[in-house]
C-alpha positions in Angstrom: -44.2 1.1 21.8 -45.0 4.7 21.1 -48.3 5.8 19.5 -47.8 6.6 15.8 -49.9 9.2 13.9 -50.0 9.2 10.1 -51.7 12.5 9.2 -52.8 14.3 6.1 -53.1 11.3 3.9 -55.6 9.6 1.6 -56.5 6.4 3.4 -57.9 3.4 1.5 -59.2 1.2 4.3 -60.3 -1.7 2.2 -63.9 -0.6 3.1 -64.0 3.0 2.1 -61.8 6.0 1.2 -61.0 8.9 3.6 -59.4 12.0 2.1 -56.9 14.1 4.0 -57.3 11.9 7.1 -55.4 10.5 10.0 -54.5 6.9 11.0 -53.5 6.2 14.6 -51.4 3.1 15.6 -51.1 2.0 19.2 -49.6 -1.2 20.6 -49.1 -2.7 17.2 -52.7 -2.3 16.2 -54.8 0.2 14.3 -56.3 2.3 17.0 -58.4 4.7 14.9 -59.0 6.2 11.5 -60.2 9.8 11.6 -61.6 12.1 9.0 -60.5 15.8 9.1 -63.8 16.6 10.9 -63.0 14.1 13.7 -59.3 14.7 14.1 -58.1 17.1 16.8 -54.3 17.7 16.5 -54.3 19.3 20.0 -55.0 15.8 21.4 -51.9 14.2 20.0 -49.8 12.9 23.0 -46.5 14.7 23.6 -44.5 11.5 23.1 -46.3 10.3 19.9 -44.5 9.9 16.7 -46.2 12.0 14.0 -45.7 11.8 10.2 -47.3 14.4 8.0 -47.7 12.5 4.7 -48.7 15.5 2.6 -51.4 13.8 0.6 -49.8 10.5 0.0 -51.7 7.2 0.0 -52.1 4.9 3.0 -53.1 1.4 2.1 -53.4 -1.9 3.9 -50.1 -3.7 3.4 -49.9 -5.9 0.4 -50.2 -9.7 0.8 -48.6 -11.8 -1.9 -50.0 -15.3 -1.7 -48.0 -16.6 -4.7 -44.3 -15.7 -4.8 -41.2 -17.9 -5.3 -38.5 -15.4 -4.6 -37.0 -11.9 -4.9 -33.5 -10.4 -5.0 -31.6 -13.6 -5.8 -33.1 -15.6 -2.9 -36.1 -17.9 -3.0 -37.9 -21.0 -1.6 -35.8 -23.3 -3.9 -32.8 -22.4 -1.8 -34.3 -24.7 0.8 -33.2 -22.6 3.7 -34.8 -20.5 6.4 -32.2 -17.8 5.9 -33.3 -17.3 2.3 -36.9 -17.0 3.2 -36.1 -14.5 6.0 -34.2 -12.5 3.4 -37.2 -12.6 1.2 -39.2 -11.2 4.1 -36.9 -8.2 4.4 -36.7 -7.5 0.7 -40.5 -7.7 0.2 -41.1 -5.1 3.0 -39.1 -2.6 1.0 -41.8 -2.8 -1.7 -44.8 -2.5 0.6 -45.5 -6.3 1.2 -46.4 -7.0 4.8 -47.4 -10.6 4.4 -46.7 -13.4 1.9 -47.0 -17.2 1.3 -43.6 -18.6 0.3 -44.5 -20.6 -2.8 -42.7 -23.9 -3.4 -42.3 -25.8 -6.6 -42.9 -29.5 -6.2 -39.8 -31.7 -6.0 -39.2 -35.4 -5.6 -40.7 -36.4 -2.3 -37.7 -36.6 0.1 -36.2 -33.3 -1.2 -39.7 -31.6 -1.1 -40.1 -32.6 2.5 -36.7 -31.3 3.3 -37.4 -28.0 1.6 -40.7 -27.6 3.4 -39.1 -28.3 6.8 -36.4 -25.7 6.1 -38.8 -23.0 4.8 -41.1 -23.6 7.8 -38.3 -22.9 10.2 -38.5 -19.2 9.1 -42.0 -18.8 10.4 -42.1 -16.6 13.5 -38.6 -15.2 12.9 -39.5 -12.6 10.3 -38.2 -9.1 10.6 -40.0 -8.0 7.4 -43.1 -9.3 5.7 -45.0 -11.9 7.8 -45.2 -15.5 6.5 -48.9 -16.4 6.3 -48.3 -20.1 5.7 -46.8 -21.9 2.7 -48.2 -22.2 -0.8 -47.4 -25.6 -2.4 -47.7 -25.4 -6.2 -48.1 -29.1 -6.6 -47.2 -32.0 -6.6 -50.7 -33.1 -7.5 -50.9 -31.4 -10.8 -51.3 -32.3 -14.5 -48.3 -33.5 -16.6 -50.0 -31.7 -19.5 -49.9 -28.3 -17.9 -46.5 -28.2 -16.2 -45.3 -24.8 -17.3 -41.6 -24.8 -16.2 -42.2 -27.4 -13.5 -40.4 -30.8 -13.9 -42.4 -33.9 -14.8 -40.4 -36.1 -12.4 -41.4 -33.8 -9.5 -45.2 -34.2 -9.8 -47.3 -37.0 -8.5 -50.6 -38.8 -8.7 -52.8 -38.1 -5.7 -51.2 -39.8 -2.7 -52.8 -39.2 0.7 -49.9 -40.7 2.6 -47.5 -38.2 0.8 -49.9 -35.4 1.6 -49.8 -36.2 5.3 -46.0 -36.2 5.2 -46.0 -32.8 3.5 -48.5 -31.4 6.1 -46.4 -32.8 9.0 -43.2 -31.4 7.5 -44.8 -28.0 7.5 -46.0 -28.4 11.1 -49.5 -27.7 9.7 -48.4 -24.4 8.1 -49.7 -24.9 4.6 -52.1 -22.1 3.7 -52.6 -22.9 0.0 -52.1 -25.8 -2.3 -52.4 -25.8 -6.1 -54.0 -29.0 -7.5 -55.4 -30.3 -10.7 -59.1 -31.2 -10.0 -59.3 -33.9 -12.7 -56.8 -36.2 -11.0 -58.1 -39.5 -9.7 -58.8 -39.5 -5.9 -58.8 -35.7 -5.8 -62.0 -35.7 -3.7 -60.3 -37.7 -1.0 -57.4 -35.3 -1.0 -59.7 -32.3 -0.9 -61.5 -33.7 2.1 -58.3 -34.2 4.0 -57.0 -30.7 3.1 -60.2 -28.9 4.0 -60.3 -30.5 7.4 -56.7 -29.2 7.9 -57.7 -25.7 6.9 -55.7 -25.8 3.6 -57.2 -23.7 0.8 -57.2 -25.7 -2.4 -56.6 -23.8 -5.7 -57.2 -25.2 -9.2 -54.1 -24.8 -11.3 -51.7 -26.5 -13.7 -54.8 -28.4 -14.8 -56.0 -29.9 -18.1 -59.4 -30.6 -16.7 -62.8 -30.3 -18.5 -65.7 -28.1 -17.4 -67.1 -31.1 -15.6 -63.8 -31.6 -13.8 -63.8 -28.1 -12.4 -67.4 -28.5 -11.3 -66.5 -31.7 -9.5 -63.6 -29.9 -7.9 -65.8 -27.0 -6.7 -68.3 -29.5 -5.2 -65.3 -31.0 -3.4 -64.3 -27.6 -2.0 -61.7 -26.4 -4.6 -62.9 -22.8 -4.7 -59.8 -20.8 -5.5 -57.7 -20.8 -8.7 -54.0 -20.4 -9.4 -52.9 -17.7 -12.0 -56.1 -17.7 -13.9 -55.8 -18.2 -17.7 -52.3 -19.6 -17.3 -51.5 -23.3 -17.2 -55.1 -24.4 -17.4 -57.5 -25.7 -20.1 -58.9 -22.8 -22.0 -62.4 -21.7 -23.0 -64.0 -23.6 -25.9 -67.6 -23.4 -27.1 -68.2 -27.1 -26.7 -66.2 -27.5 -23.5 -65.8 -24.3 -21.4 -62.8 -26.0 -19.7 -61.3 -24.8 -16.4 -61.1 -21.2 -17.5 -64.7 -21.2 -18.5 -65.8 -22.9 -15.3 -64.0 -20.3 -13.2 -65.5 -17.4 -15.2 -69.0 -18.9 -15.2 -69.1 -19.5 -11.5 -68.6 -16.2 -9.8 -68.1 -17.8 -6.3 -64.7 -19.1 -7.4 -61.9 -16.8 -6.3 -59.0 -16.2 -8.7 -55.4 -15.3 -8.7 -54.4 -12.9 -11.4 -50.8 -11.8 -12.5 -51.2 -8.2 -13.7 -47.8 -7.8 -15.3 -49.1 -7.0 -18.8 -47.8 -10.3 -20.2 -49.3 -13.2 -18.4 -52.8 -11.9 -18.9 -54.0 -9.4 -21.5 -55.5 -6.3 -19.6 -58.7 -6.8 -21.6 -59.2 -10.2 -19.9 -58.8 -8.6 -16.5 -61.7 -6.3 -17.4 -63.7 -9.3 -18.5 -63.0 -11.0 -15.2 -64.2 -7.9 -13.3 -67.5 -8.2 -15.2 -67.9 -11.9 -14.2 -66.8 -11.8 -10.6 -67.4 -9.7 -7.5 -64.2 -7.5 -7.0 -63.8 -9.2 -3.6 -63.1 -12.5 -5.5 -60.1 -11.3 -7.5 -56.6 -11.7 -5.9 -53.5 -10.0 -7.3 -50.3 -12.1 -7.1 -46.8 -11.6 -8.5 -45.7 -15.3 -9.1 -42.3 -13.5 -8.9 -39.2 -15.7 -9.4 -36.0 -15.7 -7.4 -34.0 -13.3 -9.6 -36.7 -10.6 -9.4 -34.9 -7.3 -8.6 -31.5 -9.2 -8.6 -28.9 -6.7 -9.7 -25.8 -9.0 -10.1 -24.7 -12.5 -10.6 -26.3 -15.4 -12.6 -30.1 -15.4 -12.7 -31.4 -18.8 -11.5 -35.0 -19.9 -11.1 -36.1 -23.4 -10.1 -32.5 -24.6 -10.7 -32.2 -23.3 -14.2 -30.6 -20.2 -15.7 -33.0 -17.6 -17.0 -32.8 -14.1 -18.5 -35.1 -11.1 -18.1 -37.0 -10.2 -21.3 -38.8 -7.0 -20.5 -41.3 -8.0 -17.7 -40.8 -11.8 -17.7 -38.0 -14.3 -17.2 -37.2 -16.7 -20.0 -35.4 -20.0 -19.6 -32.0 -19.5 -21.2 -31.8 -23.1 -22.6 -34.9 -22.9 -24.8 -36.5 -19.5 -24.4 -39.5 -21.0 -22.6 -41.3 -18.5 -20.3 -40.1 -19.2 -16.7 -42.2 -16.6 -14.8 -42.8 -13.1 -13.7 -40.6 -10.2 -12.3 -43.7 -8.3 -11.0 -43.8 -6.4 -7.7 -47.1 -5.9 -5.9 -46.8 -2.1 -6.0 -46.2 -2.3 -9.8 -49.3 -4.6 -10.1 -51.4 -2.0 -8.3 -50.1 0.7 -10.7 -50.8 -1.4 -13.8 -54.3 -2.2 -12.7 -55.1 1.5 -12.1 -53.6 2.4 -15.5 -55.8 -0.2 -17.1 -58.9 1.3 -15.7 -59.4 -0.5 -12.4 -60.3 2.0 -9.6 -57.6 2.7 -7.1 -59.6 1.3 -4.2 -60.4 -1.9 -6.1 -56.7 -2.3 -7.1 -55.6 -1.9 -3.5 -58.3 -4.4 -2.3 -57.0 -7.0 -4.9 -53.5 -6.6 -3.4 -54.5 -6.6 0.3 -58.0 -7.1 1.5 -58.9 -9.9 -0.9 -55.9 -12.2 -0.3 -56.4 -11.8 3.4 -60.0 -13.0 3.1 -59.1 -15.9 0.8 -56.6 -17.3 3.3 -58.9 -16.5 6.3 -56.9 -13.7 7.8 -59.6 -10.9 7.5 -60.0 -10.7 11.3 -56.3 -9.9 11.7 -55.1 -8.0 8.6 -55.9 -6.8 5.1 -58.0 -3.8 6.1 -57.4 -0.6 8.0 -59.9 -1.0 10.8 -59.6 -0.5 14.5 -58.3 -3.6 16.3 -56.6 -5.2 13.3 -52.8 -5.5 13.0 -51.1 -2.3 11.9 -49.9 -3.7 8.5 -49.6 -0.6 6.3 -47.9 0.7 3.2 -47.5 4.4 2.3 -46.9 5.3 -1.4 -46.9 8.4 -3.5 -48.5 9.4 -6.8 -45.6 7.8 -8.7 -46.2 4.5 -6.9 -43.0 4.8 -5.0 -43.2 3.0 -1.6 -42.4 5.6 1.0 -43.0 3.6 4.2 -43.9 0.1 5.4 -45.3 -0.7 8.9 -45.8 -4.3 10.1 -47.5 -5.1 13.4 -47.0 -1.4 14.3 -43.2 -1.6 13.7 -41.7 0.7 11.1 -39.8 -1.7 8.9 -39.2 0.8 6.1 -38.7 4.3 7.5 -40.6 7.2 5.9 -38.8 8.8 2.9 -40.4 11.6 1.0 
């Protein structure tokens, strides 16, 4: 593997910003990040691959911890091939890692789907799979969104063990409703297995979210969406997440799921490191032909979101991570903070900060290059050029 030099770029490392600087990749890892003062072009090896990026942005690769599909394929296809195709398509848009997100299904079908999706792990040629995200089944029937009532379940530890075994232990995240009976027992099991529990699809009270936090539920799924809202006599789940800054939070910055003003409110209530951008993108995102299907139902694209054709209910987002970064910057979030929300922060939430999510020597060379118009010019994963540089 030849050494790669990315020169003359603005580098957002996840820690700081280096203007007109150089990043060096060697043996699949970040070897060095050099300011103009420390870079000597005469020391570039004769056989190195050199890209002059002419002032473009280098960022840690984006990590989408909540995504159902893209380009007409998704986790609901229940096949390793579909997830591997997702991996390739995501790399085209600067995503270097993702958590394939599964809707809950009736137990036997859910177990089958988990087994099939898990088969893709380790075979990716694009974005890396950082474990599965199970969006249920232990969620509230009162906050289903477009999920099916027959697919959710009361807390069932035996079922949880079967789900974990079906994934060969590869569950990174799980969305749960903290108010459900026996949730503390489930939380203890999941925490011992290294599963990050995320409060979502919940109708809980403020006391319920506090109980969940005490049990170790310290992340939250698409904040403001599918959860009990803020009320002056009961702050609800939304209030609890805003009040307690240690809770980390997903946010969908597509301009529809959350009003931009609420993102600014969130920034005032939480450290920037505790806000995680996700797309929650559905299977037909970027699909250019054929019938648009999401979670087994026909949908249509209405501007930024998909609507269920049968009843015009919101089905989900069509957001891309690069577009989310652009939106946040246009709404007043600084470029470095927007990039951290898309890369550094999700890596930390799923405990990958010692491997990826920042551009520091020794970490995996997971990198995206984009221009001032937020066009992804290049994607590098584990030091391999997955999307070749295009000016």
